[in-house]
C-alpha positions as CSV (number, residue, x, y, z in Angstrom):
1,X,0.0,0.0,0.0
2,X,1.1,3.5,-0.7
3,X,0.8,6.2,2.0
4,X,-1.6,9.0,1.6
5,X,-1.5,12.5,3.2
6,X,-4.6,13.2,5.2
7,X,-6.2,16.7,5.4
8,X,-9.5,16.1,7.2
9,X,-9.5,16.7,10.9
10,X,-12.7,14.7,11.1
11,X,-11.3,11.6,9.4
12,X,-8.2,11.7,11.6
13,X,-10.2,12.1,14.7
14,X,-12.4,9.2,13.9
15,X,-9.3,6.9,13.7
16,X,-7.7,8.4,16.9
17,X,-10.8,8.2,19.0
18,X,-10.7,4.4,18.9
19,X,-8.4,4.8,21.9
20,X,-8.5,8.4,23.2
21,X,-6.0,8.0,26.0
22,X,-3.5,6.2,23.8
23,X,-3.7,8.8,21.1
24,X,-4.3,11.9,23.3
25,X,-1.4,13.9,22.1
26,X,-2.3,13.5,18.5
27,X,-6.0,14.3,19.2
28,X,-4.9,17.5,20.8
29,X,-2.7,18.4,17.8
30,X,-5.9,18.5,15.7
31,X,-6.8,21.8,17.4
32,X,-6.2,24.8,15.3
33,X,-3.6,26.0,17.8
34,X,-1.4,23.1,16.6
35,X,-2.9,22.1,13.3
36,X,-0.8,24.3,11.0
37,X,2.3,22.6,12.3
38,X,1.1,19.1,11.6
39,X,1.4,16.7,8.6
40,X,-0.5,13.4,8.7
41,X,0.3,10.3,6.7
42,X,-1.7,7.1,6.6
43,X,-2.1,3.6,5.1
44,X,-5.7,2.7,4.2
45,X,-7.5,-0.5,3.6
46,X,-10.8,-0.2,1.8
47,X,-10.8,3.5,2.4
48,X,-10.4,3.0,6.2
49,X,-7.3,4.3,8.0
50,X,-5.3,1.4,9.4
51,X,-2.1,3.2,10.6
52,X,-1.3,6.8,11.0
53,X,1.9,8.9,11.4
54,X,2.0,12.5,12.5
55,X,4.9,14.8,11.9
56,X,4.8,17.9,14.2
57,X,7.0,20.8,13.1
58,X,6.0,23.4,15.7
59,X,9.3,23.0,17.6
60,X,13.0,23.4,16.5
61,X,13.2,19.6,16.2
62,X,10.4,17.9,14.3
63,X,8.6,15.1,16.2
64,X,7.1,12.0,14.7
65,X,4.2,10.1,16.4
66,X,3.1,6.7,15.2
67,X,-0.4,5.4,15.7
68,X,-1.7,1.9,14.8
69,X,-4.9,0.1,15.7
70,X,-2.9,-2.9,17.0
71,X,0.8,-3.4,18.0
72,X,2.8,-3.2,14.8
73,X,-0.3,-2.9,12.7
74,X,1.5,-1.8,9.5
75,X,3.6,0.9,11.1
76,X,6.9,-0.5,9.8
77,X,5.4,-0.5,6.3
78,X,4.3,3.1,6.7
79,X,7.6,4.3,8.1
80,X,9.6,2.7,5.3
81,X,7.4,4.2,2.7
82,X,7.8,7.6,4.3
83,X,11.6,7.6,4.3
84,X,12.0,10.0,1.3
85,X,9.6,12.5,3.1
86,X,11.0,12.4,6.6
87,X,13.2,15.2,8.0
88,X,16.9,14.7,8.1
89,X,16.8,14.8,11.8
90,X,13.8,14.2,14.1
91,X,12.6,12.8,17.4
92,X,10.1,10.0,17.4
93,X,7.5,8.3,19.7
94,X,7.1,4.7,18.5
95,X,6.3,1.3,19.8
96,X,9.2,-0.3,21.8
97,X,11.9,-1.1,19.2
98,X,10.0,0.7,16.5
99,X,12.9,2.6,15.1
100,X,14.3,-0.6,13.6
101,X,11.9,-0.1,10.7
102,X,14.1,2.9,9.7
103,X,17.5,1.4,10.3
104,X,18.4,1.3,6.6
105,X,18.1,5.1,6.3
106,X,18.6,6.4,9.8
107,X,20.8,6.1,12.8
108,X,18.8,6.0,15.9
109,X,19.4,6.6,19.6
110,X,16.9,5.3,22.2
111,X,15.8,7.9,24.8
112,X,14.2,5.1,26.8
113,X,11.0,3.4,27.3
114,X,8.1,5.6,28.5
115,X,4.7,5.0,30.0
116,X,1.5,6.7,29.0
117,X,-0.7,7.6,32.0
118,X,-4.2,8.9,32.3
119,X,-6.1,10.6,35.0
120,X,-8.8,8.0,35.8
121,X,-9.6,9.0,39.4
122,X,-9.8,12.8,39.8
123,X,-11.1,12.5,43.3
124,X,-7.5,11.9,44.4
125,X,-6.8,15.5,43.6
126,X,-8.8,16.5,46.7
127,X,-6.3,14.8,49.0
128,X,-3.4,17.0,48.1
129,X,-2.3,19.6,50.7
130,X,-3.0,23.1,49.3
131,X,-0.2,25.5,48.7
132,X,-0.1,29.1,47.3
133,X,-0.1,28.0,43.7
134,X,-0.5,30.8,41.1
135,X,-1.1,30.8,37.4
136,X,1.9,31.7,35.2
137,X,1.8,33.9,32.1
138,X,4.1,35.1,29.4
139,X,5.5,37.6,31.8
140,X,7.0,34.8,33.8
141,X,9.0,33.4,30.9
142,X,12.4,34.3,32.2
143,X,11.7,32.8,35.6
144,X,10.4,29.6,34.0
145,X,13.4,29.3,31.7
146,X,15.8,29.8,34.6
147,X,14.0,27.0,36.6
148,X,14.2,24.6,33.7
149,X,17.9,25.5,33.2
150,X,18.6,24.4,36.8
151,X,16.2,21.6,37.3
152,X,15.1,20.3,33.9
153,X,17.8,20.9,31.3
154,X,17.0,19.6,27.8
155,X,13.3,19.5,28.4
156,X,10.8,20.1,25.6
157,X,9.3,23.5,26.3
158,X,7.5,25.7,23.8
159,X,7.0,29.2,25.2
160,X,3.9,29.6,23.0
161,X,2.1,27.2,25.4
162,X,2.1,29.9,28.1
163,X,-0.7,31.5,25.9
164,X,-3.0,28.7,26.9
165,X,-3.2,29.9,30.5
166,X,-2.3,26.3,31.6
167,X,0.9,26.8,33.5
168,X,1.0,27.0,37.3
169,X,3.8,27.6,39.7
170,X,5.0,28.1,43.3
171,X,7.4,30.7,44.6
172,X,9.5,30.8,47.7
173,X,10.9,34.3,48.5
174,X,9.9,35.5,45.1
175,X,11.8,32.7,43.3
176,X,9.9,30.3,41.1
177,X,10.7,26.8,42.5
178,X,8.0,24.5,41.0
179,X,6.1,24.5,37.8
180,X,3.6,22.4,35.9
181,X,2.3,22.9,32.4
182,X,1.0,21.3,29.3
183,X,2.4,20.0,26.0
184,X,-1.1,19.7,24.5
185,X,-4.4,21.5,25.4
186,X,-7.5,21.6,23.4
187,X,-10.9,22.7,24.7
188,X,-12.3,21.9,21.3
189,X,-11.4,18.3,21.5
190,X,-11.6,18.1,25.3
191,X,-8.1,16.8,25.9
192,X,-4.9,17.9,27.6
193,X,-1.4,16.4,28.1
194,X,0.7,17.5,31.0
195,X,4.3,18.4,30.6
196,X,7.3,20.4,31.7
197,X,6.7,19.6,35.4
198,X,9.6,20.1,37.6
199,X,10.7,21.4,41.1
200,X,14.0,23.0,42.0
201,X,16.5,20.4,43.2
202,X,16.8,22.2,46.6
203,X,13.0,22.1,47.2
204,X,12.1,18.5,46.3
205,X,10.5,16.1,48.7
206,X,8.1,18.8,50.1
207,X,5.1,18.0,47.9
208,X,5.5,21.1,45.7
209,X,5.3,19.2,42.4
210,X,2.1,17.5,43.6
211,X,0.6,20.9,44.5
212,X,1.3,22.6,41.1
213,X,0.2,19.5,39.2
214,X,-3.0,19.3,41.2
215,X,-3.8,22.9,40.6
216,X,-3.2,22.5,36.9
217,X,-5.4,19.4,36.7
218,X,-8.3,21.1,38.6
219,X,-8.0,24.0,36.1
220,X,-8.0,21.7,33.1
221,X,-11.0,19.7,34.2
222,X,-13.1,22.9,33.7
223,X,-12.6,22.6,29.9
224,X,-11.4,19.0,29.1
225,X,-12.6,15.5,29.7
226,X,-9.3,13.5,29.4
227,X,-5.9,14.4,30.9
228,X,-2.9,12.3,30.2
229,X,0.9,12.5,30.4
230,X,4.1,10.6,29.3
231,X,6.8,9.7,31.8
232,X,10.0,7.7,31.6
233,X,9.5,4.1,32.8
234,X,12.6,4.4,35.1
235,X,11.3,7.6,36.8
236,X,9.9,5.8,39.8
237,X,9.4,8.9,42.0
238,X,7.4,10.7,39.3
239,X,5.2,7.7,38.6
240,X,4.4,7.3,42.3
241,X,3.5,11.0,42.4
242,X,1.2,10.7,39.5
243,X,-0.5,7.6,40.8
244,X,-1.1,9.4,44.1
245,X,-2.9,12.1,42.1
246,X,-5.2,9.5,40.4
247,X,-3.2,8.7,37.2
248,X,-3.1,5.2,35.9
249,X,-0.5,3.6,33.7
250,X,-2.0,2.0,30.6
251,X,0.6,1.7,27.8
252,X,4.3,1.9,27.0
253,X,6.3,3.2,24.0
254,X,9.9,4.2,23.3
255,X,11.3,7.6,22.3
256,X,14.1,7.9,19.8
257,X,16.4,10.5,18.2
258,X,16.9,9.7,14.5
259,X,19.4,11.2,12.0
260,X,19.7,10.4,8.4
261,X,22.8,8.4,7.3
262,X,25.2,10.2,5.1
263,X,26.2,7.6,2.6
264,X,24.8,8.2,-1.0
265,X,23.1,4.8,-1.0
266,X,21.8,4.8,2.6
267,X,18.8,7.0,2.1
268,X,16.7,7.6,-1.1
269,X,16.7,11.1,-2.5
């Protein structure tokens, strides 16, 4: 089968809604806030989408997300067919070991197995001790960047996301020491994905991360129905924190950095 480029938000959503939590990031990217940065490729069987790949170009490094109805599910075939269309360098979220499908054209480096988690018991949010959490805006950008520099270097942060009003923080003596935000937020599609959550190394173990995450989730539940997040499988402390807040682990995947091989016969032109 040859890949096709999809342009209908409705058609893409129909496929992704077969498992909302599994595909939550991509569903959020259908929102007009993100849509212009997306390119969608699919394989079809009798005019029905069977496997889907999203390339998101809204950040400096493009990101590829793979979505199949079943494990495998034709994703290798789709990725191999897309090789001439893929960026020279990109990040990818695929099934565990999924980058092997591109080994003839790309060098890959695993960034670890991750879990997808979903907020399934929001009542747990009521058990978190309240702190003086405040919403953050674009005027807090410098303080946010400084906190990430100290406590979360190399994180994926798009300053444009501050425009959503979905970033919350805690200060101690006027210094921002904890923050929680979103990678995806769509009132239209009623989904959100948490991200960029961190606490200053000197302030950890005091429940500040739980406090800012709780405030963020309570705010989001006013406009979305599903909240999810991705977390490294070896980040036991973060997983325990999210479970305490009512999140449940339900799937795993692997993240990769991929860069095109340089040999003239390694990658089709």
